[in-house]
C-alpha positions in Angstrom: 50.2 48.6 -39.3 52.0 51.1 -41.6 52.6 53.6 -38.8 54.2 50.9 -36.7 56.8 49.9 -39.4 57.5 53.6 -40.2 58.2 54.2 -36.5 60.5 51.3 -36.3 62.4 52.4 -39.4 63.0 55.9 -38.1 64.4 54.6 -34.8 67.3 52.7 -36.6 69.5 55.8 -36.5 69.1 56.5 -32.8 71.5 55.8 -30.2 71.4 52.7 -28.0 70.6 54.9 -25.0 67.5 56.1 -26.9 66.4 52.6 -27.5 66.6 51.7 -23.8 63.2 51.3 -22.1 62.0 54.3 -20.3 62.7 54.3 -16.6 60.1 55.2 -14.0 61.1 58.2 -12.0 62.7 57.3 -8.6 59.9 56.8 -6.0 59.7 59.2 -3.1 60.9 58.1 0.3 58.9 55.2 1.5 57.1 55.4 4.8 55.9 52.7 7.1 52.2 51.7 7.2 52.0 53.4 10.6 53.5 56.7 9.4 51.2 56.7 6.4 48.1 56.1 8.6 49.0 58.8 11.1 49.8 61.2 8.2 46.6 60.6 6.2 44.0 59.9 9.0 42.7 63.5 9.3 42.2 63.5 5.6 39.8 60.5 5.4 36.0 61.0 5.9 33.1 58.9 6.7 30.1 59.7 4.4 26.5 58.9 5.3 23.2 59.5 3.6 19.6 58.3 4.2 18.1 56.5 1.3 14.4 55.5 0.9 14.3 51.7 0.9 10.5 51.2 0.1 7.5 51.7 2.3 8.3 53.7 5.3 11.8 52.3 5.5 15.0 54.3 5.4 18.4 52.8 4.8 21.6 54.4 5.6 24.2 54.4 2.8 27.7 54.8 4.1 31.1 55.1 2.4 34.5 56.8 2.6 36.1 59.9 1.1 39.3 61.8 1.0 39.8 65.6 1.6 41.9 66.7 -1.4 41.9 70.5 -1.0 41.8 72.4 2.3 41.2 75.9 1.0 38.4 74.8 -1.2 37.1 72.1 1.2 36.7 69.5 -1.4 36.3 65.7 -0.6 36.8 63.1 -3.3 34.6 59.9 -3.3 32.8 57.4 -5.5 29.6 58.3 -7.4 28.0 55.2 -6.0 28.5 56.5 -2.4 26.6 59.7 -3.0 24.4 58.8 -6.0 22.1 61.6 -7.1 21.9 63.0 -3.5 22.3 66.8 -3.4 23.8 66.7 0.1 25.5 64.1 2.4 26.6 64.0 6.0 30.4 64.0 6.3 32.3 63.0 9.5 36.0 63.7 10.1 37.8 61.6 12.8 37.3 62.7 16.3 39.8 62.3 19.1 39.9 61.9 22.9 41.7 64.6 25.0 44.7 62.4 25.0 44.6 62.7 21.2 43.7 59.0 20.7 41.3 58.3 17.8 37.7 57.5 18.6 37.2 54.6 16.2 34.0 53.2 17.8 31.2 53.2 15.1 28.6 53.5 17.6 30.0 56.9 18.9 29.4 58.3 15.4 26.0 56.7 14.9 24.9 58.3 18.2 25.9 61.6 16.9 24.2 61.0 13.6 20.9 60.3 15.5 21.3 63.5 17.5 22.2 65.4 14.4 25.6 66.5 15.7 29.2 66.0 15.0 29.1 66.1 11.2 29.2 68.6 8.4 26.7 68.7 5.7 28.4 68.8 2.3 27.0 69.6 -1.1 27.8 67.2 -4.1 29.0 69.5 -6.7 30.4 67.2 -9.4 29.9 63.5 -10.3 30.8 60.9 -13.1 28.7 57.8 -13.1 30.8 56.2 -15.7 34.1 56.8 -13.7 32.4 56.2 -10.4 33.7 59.4 -9.0 32.2 62.4 -7.2 33.3 65.6 -5.4 31.6 66.9 -2.2 32.1 70.6 -1.1 32.0 71.4 2.6 31.1 74.7 4.2 33.9 74.5 6.8 36.4 72.1 8.2 37.4 71.0 11.6 40.5 72.7 12.8 43.7 71.0 12.0 42.3 69.0 9.1 44.8 68.2 6.4 44.4 67.2 2.7 45.9 64.1 1.0 48.0 65.1 -1.9 47.5 63.5 -5.3 50.4 61.6 -6.6 52.3 62.6 -9.8 51.8 59.1 -11.4 50.0 56.0 -10.7 51.2 52.7 -9.3 52.5 49.7 -11.1 52.4 45.9 -10.4 54.5 45.1 -7.5 54.1 48.4 -5.7 53.0 48.3 -2.1 49.8 50.3 -1.4 47.8 51.3 1.6 44.2 52.2 2.2 41.9 53.7 5.0 38.2 53.1 5.1 35.2 52.1 7.1 34.3 48.4 6.6 30.7 47.9 7.4 31.3 44.5 9.0 33.7 46.0 11.6 32.7 47.9 14.7 35.5 50.4 14.1 35.8 53.2 11.5 39.1 54.5 10.0 40.5 51.0 9.4 43.9 50.5 7.8 44.6 47.9 5.1 47.8 47.3 3.0 48.6 45.0 0.0 50.3 45.0 -3.3 49.3 46.0 -6.9 48.5 43.1 -9.0 47.5 44.9 -12.3 46.6 48.2 -13.8 44.1 48.1 -16.7 41.0 49.4 -18.4 37.8 47.7 -17.2 34.1 47.7 -17.9 31.7 46.3 -15.3 28.2 46.5 -13.9 27.1 46.5 -10.1 23.6 46.4 -8.7 22.8 48.8 -5.9 22.1 47.4 -2.3 18.4 46.9 -3.0 18.9 45.4 -6.5 16.7 48.0 -7.9 19.1 49.5 -10.5 22.2 48.5 -12.3 25.2 50.8 -12.4 27.5 50.7 -15.5 31.2 51.7 -15.0 34.1 52.1 -17.4 37.5 53.2 -16.0 41.2 52.5 -15.6 41.5 50.5 -12.5 44.1 49.3 -10.0 43.7 45.7 -8.9 45.4 44.8 -5.6 45.7 42.0 -3.2 44.4 44.1 -0.2 41.0 43.1 1.0 38.2 45.7 0.5 34.8 45.6 2.2 31.5 47.3 1.8 31.9 50.7 3.4 35.4 51.2 2.2 34.2 52.7 -1.1 35.4 56.2 -1.9 38.5 56.1 0.4 42.0 56.6 -0.7 44.5 54.2 -2.0 48.0 55.6 -1.2 51.5 54.9 -2.3 54.5 54.5 -0.1 54.8 58.3 0.3 51.2 58.6 1.6 50.0 60.2 -1.8 46.6 59.3 -3.3 47.1 57.0 -6.4 43.4 55.7 -6.7 40.0 55.7 -5.1 38.6 52.5 -3.4 35.7 51.1 -5.6 35.0 47.5 -4.7 36.0 43.9 -4.7 35.2 40.3 -5.7 35.5 38.1 -2.6 34.1 35.0 -4.4 37.2 34.9 -6.6 39.8 35.3 -3.9 41.0 38.6 -2.6 40.6 40.9 -5.7 40.0 44.5 -4.9 39.4 47.3 -7.4 40.3 51.0 -7.2 39.7 53.9 -9.6 43.1 54.9 -10.9 44.7 58.3 -10.6 44.5 59.0 -14.3 40.7 58.8 -14.0 40.7 61.1 -11.0 42.8 63.7 -12.8 40.7 63.6 -16.1 37.5 63.8 -14.0 38.7 66.9 -12.1 39.8 68.5 -15.4 36.5 67.8 -17.1 34.7 69.4 -14.1 37.2 72.4 -14.1 38.2 71.7 -10.6 41.7 72.9 -9.9 43.2 71.5 -6.8 45.2 73.6 -4.4 48.4 71.7 -3.7 49.8 74.0 -1.1 50.4 72.0 2.2 48.8 73.1 5.4 45.8 72.4 7.7 42.6 74.2 8.2 43.3 77.2 10.4 39.8 77.6 11.5 36.8 75.4 11.8 33.2 74.9 12.3 32.6 73.5 15.8 30.5 70.4 16.2 27.8 72.6 17.7 27.9 74.7 14.5 27.7 71.5 12.4 24.6 70.5 14.3 22.9 73.8 13.4 23.9 73.5 9.8 22.6 70.0 9.6 19.2 70.9 10.9 18.9 73.7 8.4 20.1 71.6 5.6 17.7 68.7 6.4 14.6 70.8 6.2 12.7 69.1 3.3 11.9 71.3 0.4 8.4 71.4 -0.9 8.6 69.5 -4.1 5.9 67.4 -5.8 6.1 63.8 -4.6 5.6 61.0 -7.1 2.3 59.1 -6.6 2.4 55.5 -5.1 1.5 54.1 -8.5 4.5 56.0 -10.1 6.8 54.7 -7.4 5.6 51.1 -7.9 6.0 51.4 -11.7 9.6 52.9 -11.3 10.6 50.1 -8.9 9.1 47.4 -11.2 11.1 48.8 -14.2 14.3 48.9 -12.3 13.9 45.3 -11.1 13.0 44.3 -14.6 16.2 45.8 -16.1 18.2 43.9 -13.4 16.3 40.6 -14.2 17.3 40.9 -17.8 20.9 40.9 -17.0 20.5 37.2 -15.8 18.4 35.9 -18.8 21.3 34.7 -20.8 23.8 33.4 -18.2 21.7 32.7 -15.2 18.2 31.8 -16.4 17.1 30.4 -13.0 18.0 33.5 -11.3 16.2 35.6 -13.9 13.1 33.4 -13.4 13.0 34.1 -9.7 13.5 37.8 -10.3 10.7 37.9 -13.0 8.2 35.9 -10.9 8.9 38.4 -8.1 7.9 41.3 -10.3 4.7 39.6 -11.4 3.8 38.9 -7.9 4.7 42.1 -6.1 3.9 44.5 -9.1 1.0 42.8 -10.8 -0.6 46.1 -12.3 2.7 47.4 -13.7 3.8 47.5 -17.3 7.0 45.8 -16.2 4.9 42.8 -14.9 3.4 42.3 -18.4 6.8 42.2 -20.0 8.0 39.9 -17.1 5.2 37.4 -18.0 6.3 37.3 -21.7 10.0 36.8 -20.7 8.9 34.0 -18.4 7.2 32.2 -21.3 10.5 32.2 -23.3 12.3 30.9 -20.2 10.0 28.0 -19.7 10.4 26.7 -23.3 
């Protein structure tokens, strides 16, 4: 406590003006939600990757992203959107001849199935702890613009806006608005869609009243000037409308740590890959490399271990749920080492 009292003592001789609480800089001119949407739309991407879901099944993981640098062609998103993938498919919004946005999800799915309309991007940086990642693209559609990073984050009471791709909707590039409820440091855990692994996060977050849905992850949270102040992360619907975003401070520290310097000069991409070119790039990029595949036994063991780690998370607070998970491991992976440990844990739960 000594530093605190020393500081208080040294302040006694200062003027009253110096003792006044620091004021936040005047905010930039506030735009309407419609203006922010129109200004940011071409910066927001839809990110898709195919993930093995067990057996011969393949599951599509989809999320959102923000183009933050036109010259360097960099897209900011969540780590949990790209995971450990080396490459992902990135869509930019497409428009009718009358310049109206094509928002129909099925339109883009058809292009995905035909391996057209998207650009294959390489994941060049990721931070599992902060839940952030950067994707580098080989080219951009003509006229694509970048969203600018704000100078400072937001505070409780500020109105914010976001654009994303809620999986429950038939439309992509959906707009949402709300107000900031809190900004604070948070530690939390989230299981993946298959409940095979548990991701641990720790970051400064912005909590808002705006509803966030699966598929919105990785998209931009914008201030009233249309500048990025956070990255969409997730929400807790069971506790009311609580949505979480990775704060701007985390974005800047992440980019600094990865030695990624953002080009802030305004402007749009002067030249572009055509969708035909993107189709060719995608075919080339998706040619599987000849790497040693793990055996079925190794895959089973890994899956069992991941499910065991997840089951252990429930042992203390939700023993019933833990029991169900452990019994599932014993039944579905009887020859694994994880099954043996699951049997021992079940004995303790039944006492």
